[in-house]
N, C-alpha and C positions, 0 to 999 in steps of 0.2 A: 351400533356405533354410538358411543357416548358423545353428547354435544355440550359445549361450553360457550360462554360469551366473554368477549374482551374488547375493549375499545380499539386498541391497536396491537397488531402482532408484527414483530420484527423477526425475519428469518435470517439467521446467520450470526454466530457469536465471535466473529473476528473483530478487529479494532473498529471498523466502520459500523458494523451492526451494534456493537456495544455503545459507541458514541451516539448513534441515533437513538437507541433505546433510552440511554441515560438522559439525553436532552429532552425527549418527549415526557419521560417520567418527571423530570425536574420542573416542568411547567404544568404538572397536574394531570397528565394523561394516564389512563389505566393501560399499562404496557406489559405484554408478555414477550420475552425473547425466546425463540425456539432454536436450539443448537443440537445438531445431530451427534456431536461428540460428547464425551463425559465431562469436558471442561472447555473453557473458552480458548480461542486463539491457537488452535493446533495446526492450522494450515498456513496460508501465505503471511498472516500477521506475525508469526513467530519465526519465519524463515526469510528474513530480508536483511538489509544493511543497518536498520535502526537509525536512519538518518532523518533529521528534521531539515527538510529542504527549504531553500530560500525562495524558490519559484523562478529559477533562472532560465530554463530552457524552452518554455512553452509559448505558443503563439498568443499574442495579446488578445484578450477577450475570451479565450478558451476557458472552460471550467477548470482545467488543470492549473492554468496560471492564476485565475482569480481565487480558487479555493486553496491553493498552496500558499499564496501570500496571506490571505486571511487566516488560514489554518495555522501557519507558522506562529503568528502572534498569539492566537488562542492556545496553541500547544505550550509555548513557553509560560504563559500565564497559568495554565492548568497545572503544569509541573511544579511551579513555584507554590501555588496554593495547596496542592495535595501532597507535596513532598516526594514527587516522583523523580528518581535519579535522572539527571540529564546534564549536558554541558554544551555551552555555545562555543565550540572550539574553532570554528571557521573551516573554510575549504579553499583549495587552490585548484584551478583548472589550468593545466600545464601544457604549453605549446613547446614541442621539442625541436621544431624546425621553423625557419622563416616563413615557409609556405603556409603555415597554420595561423599566422598572425591575423590574416583577414577573417578567418573563421572566429577567432577570439573577439575581434571587433564586432562581427555580426551577432555573436551571442550577447555581448554587452549592450548593443543597440536594441536587440529584441527584449532583453530584460528591462531596460529603461522604459520601453514602450508599455510594459505591463504594469508599471507603477512602482511600488515601494520595494525595490530589490537593490539594496546597496552593494556596489561592486567597485573595485579599483583595479586598474591595469598596472602591473609592476614589471620591471625588466628582469633580465636574468640575474644581475648582481643582487638586486633586492630580494629576489626569490631565494638565492643562496643564503642571504642573511637570515631570512625567516626560517628556512629549512635547509640546513647545510648538506643534507644527503639527496636533495632533489635537483635534478638537472633539467634546464630548459632555457629557451631564449626569452620567454615572457610567460606571464600567468595572470589570470583573473583571480582576485582574492575576494571571497565572499565571507564577510564577518558574521553574517546572520545565520549561517548553516551550523547545525549542531547534531548531537546524538542523544538518544533517549533509551532507557530501559523499557523495551516494548512490553515485556511481561508485567512489570510494575505499573505501566500505564494502563494496560487492560484490566489489571486487578483493581485499580482505583476506579475505573469506569463501572466495572461490575458491582463494586461495593456501593458506589453512589447510586446506581440504578436501584439496587435493593433497598437502600436507605430511603429513597424517594417513593417507595411503594411498588416498584416494578417487580416482576417475577421472571426467573430464568428457568426454562424447561430444558434441562440437559438430556442427552440420549434420546432426543425426539427429532425425528426427521420429517420435514414437510414433504408430502407426496404430491400434492397438487393444490391449486387455488381455483375456486369456483365462484361464479357470480351468484350471490344470494339475494333474497328478497329486499334486504335493507343494507346490504354491503357485502364485501367479499367473505367467503368462507375458506378457511385453511383446513385441509384434511391432512392429518399427520399420524405417523406411527411412533408411539412411545413405548415405554416399558410395559404398560398394561394393554397394549394393542392399539387399534385405530381409534382416533378421536377426531371430532370436528370442532372448529372454533369459529363462531360467527363474530365478525368484526365490523368496524366501520372503515378501517384502513389497514393495509398490509404494506410493509416495507421489505422488499426482497434485497438483502445484502449478503448473498450466499456465495460470492466468489465464483470459482469454477463450477460449483453445483448449480448456480443460478439459471443457466440456460437449459439444463435438463428439467428443472422444475417448471420453467416457462413453457417448454414444449409439451410437458405432461398436462399443462393447464390450457393448451390450445393456442398459445401465442407463438407465432412463427418468426423465423429469423429476419423477415423484412421489417418487423416491429422492433425487436431487440436482437442484434446479431449474435451468432455463436461465439463462444470464447475459443481462442487458440492457445492451448497450454504451452508455455515457454519456460523451460527449466533454466535455472541459474545456479551454478555451483560456486562454492566459496572454499578457499584454502586458508587455513590459519598460518600465521607467520610466527615461528618460534622465537626469532630474534626480536628483542624489545628496544624501544628508544630510537628507531630509525626516523620517525616523524612525529610531530605533535599536532598536525592538522590532517584533515581529509584531503586526499589527492585524487584528482580525476584527469584523464586525458581529454583532449579536445574530441568531442563526440562527432559521429557522422551527421551530415545535415538532415537525414531522414529520421533520426532519433529511433533507430531500431533498438538501441540500448545506449547506455552512457559509457560503454567500454569497461574493461577490467580496471577497477579503481582500488585504492587503498583506503579502508575505513578503520576506525578505532572503536573499541568498546570502552566502557567507562572505567575499566581497569588499566587502560592504555595498551592493551594487546591489539595487534594489527591483524587484518585479514585482507585477502585479495578476492575480488569478485564483484558482481557475478558475470559469468559468460552468458551466452544466449544460445540455447539449444531447443529447437522445436521438438516436442514429444507427442506421441499418439495418445488420444484419449483412452484407447484400449490398454495402454501401459499403466494407467493410473487406477488404483483401487477405487471402485465405485463408491465404497463406503468411507473413503478418505483415510484409510489406514496406511501404515508403513508399507512400502513396496519398493521394488528396484528402481522405479522412476526417481526416487529421492536419494539414491546412492551417488556419491562423488567418485568419479573415475580417477584413480591416482595417476593414470597415464596422462592426464591433462595438466599435471603440475608444470611440465616444460613450457606449455603454451602460456600459462599464467605467469611464470617466471620471465619469459621473453617479453610479454606485454608490459609488466611492471618495470622491468629493467630499462625500458626505453627512457624512463624519467626518474628512476630511483636507484641511487648507488647504495652499496653496502649489503645488498640482498644476495643470497646464494640459493641455489636450487634445494639444497639440503635443509634450508630454513622452512620449507613449505610442507604442511601436513593437510590431508583432506579434512575439510571442516563439515559443512552441511550443504544441503541444496533446498531450494524452494521452487515452486511452480507458479508463475505469474499468469493471471487471467487476462491475457491480451486480447484485443479485438482484431489485430493484424500484427504479424511478426516483423514486417519490413517497412513500416511507415508510422508516422504519428497518427493516432486516433484519440480523440478526446474521450473523457468520461461520458458514459451514457446514464442519464438520470431521467426516467420517463414515466409519466402517468399513463397507465394502460387503459384509460377510458376509451382510447381509440381502438383497442382490441376487445372491447366488451367487458373489461374488468375495471370499472371506475373504482377509485380508492386504492388501487394497487400501484405502488411506486417501485419501479424496477431499477436497480443499479447494476451496471455491467461495465466491464473493462476497468475496474478499480484496481489498477496496478500502481506503481510509483507515479505521483507522490501521494498515494492513498493514505498512508499512515499520517503524513504531515497534514493532509487535507481533512482528516477524519472529523474533527470538531466543527470545521466549517461546513462539511458535507451534512453533518447533523442539523445545522441550522437551516440549510437549504432544503432538506427533506421535511423539516418541521413546517416550513411555509407551504410545501406542496400538499401535505396532509391536512392543513388547516381547513380547506373547504369541506372536507368530509367529516370533521369532528367538531367543528364550531357550531 
C-alpha cells in the first residue's frame, strides 16, 4: 500500500466539500479533496432547488439558522465576484386560508429571533398585485431569497481550490479513517489501487456516504447518527410566465419538509417539488451511480398538481413533466434536526471533523460552513 502525506484531506466533492477545501487552500493549507466520482457534485448538490435561502424557518441559535444567514451574504458576494449566475428574485410563503395566518406570524417571529432575515407580511390584494396568478389570503415576502446556478458555483469553487494550490483526487473512494501516530490516516481506493494518506486533519463532507465511512472507521451512531435517505422528486412546468418569484406553502410545524413549492431556474422555467419519500438504503447504488431510486414516478404528477393548485392559478395537469429527483441526507424524516458538525476526538479520532445531516439549507450555508470547519481544524494544523 503506497503512502502519501498531506496536511488536510477533505472527503466529498459536493458543494460543501468544495467550499471547505477551497477555504482551507485559500488560507495557505495543503489540501487534497477526495471524490469517489469522476467529477464534482453528482449527488445531492446537483439535485436540489438551487435556492439561496434567507434563513427563515430554523430555530434561533441553531447551526442551520446561523449558517444560512451568514452563508446567504457570503454566497451573494461570491457569485458577484466570481461571475456565478444568480438572481435575487424573492420568495412568497403563501397562506391559502385564514387558519394559516397564525402559522405565518409564528414563522415571521421565529425569523426575527434569528437576526438578519428581512420579511414583510402582505395581504391577499397585495399578493395578487405582486403575482397575479397566486391565490392566498396573505403571504410573507422574503426579498433576500434567490436562486443560483449550482453547477457554475461548484465549478468556481473547484477552480479556485486548484488555483490556491489544492488538489482534487477524482475516482478515489475513502474506505476508512484510522488514528495515526501524528494525526488521522485516510485509506482510500483510487485508480491505481489502495493508498494511505497521513494527515493532520480530515474533514468528512461525504453526504449519504458519510455514515458508512464512519462505521468502517469504528465511529458508532451514538457519536454521529445514521442518515435517513429521503427522496425528493421534481416536475418541470411546461407553461412559462406564471410567476416571477419563488412560491412556498405554509410548512408544517415539525419541518419534515417545506411542502411542494414552485421554484424558477435562471431561464425563468418553473418546476414543482420536492415531495418527501423515505427510501431504503438498499435501493441506492452503493457506488452512487444512477439507479431506480432517482427515477421520477409520472403517476405522482396529480399529487404535485393538486398541491400547487391550492395557491397557483393557470396551471394544468398537462403542463407537468417528470423532471429529476434527489436524495437528501436527513437525520430524521419527521422532525427538525440541526446540522451535525463534530470533532471526533471523543471517538478516538482527533483531527477528524465529521459533517452529517447537511441537507437544506446546505447549499446556502456552504461558504459559512467552510469558515466554521476552518476554525475547528485550526488546533490540529496551527
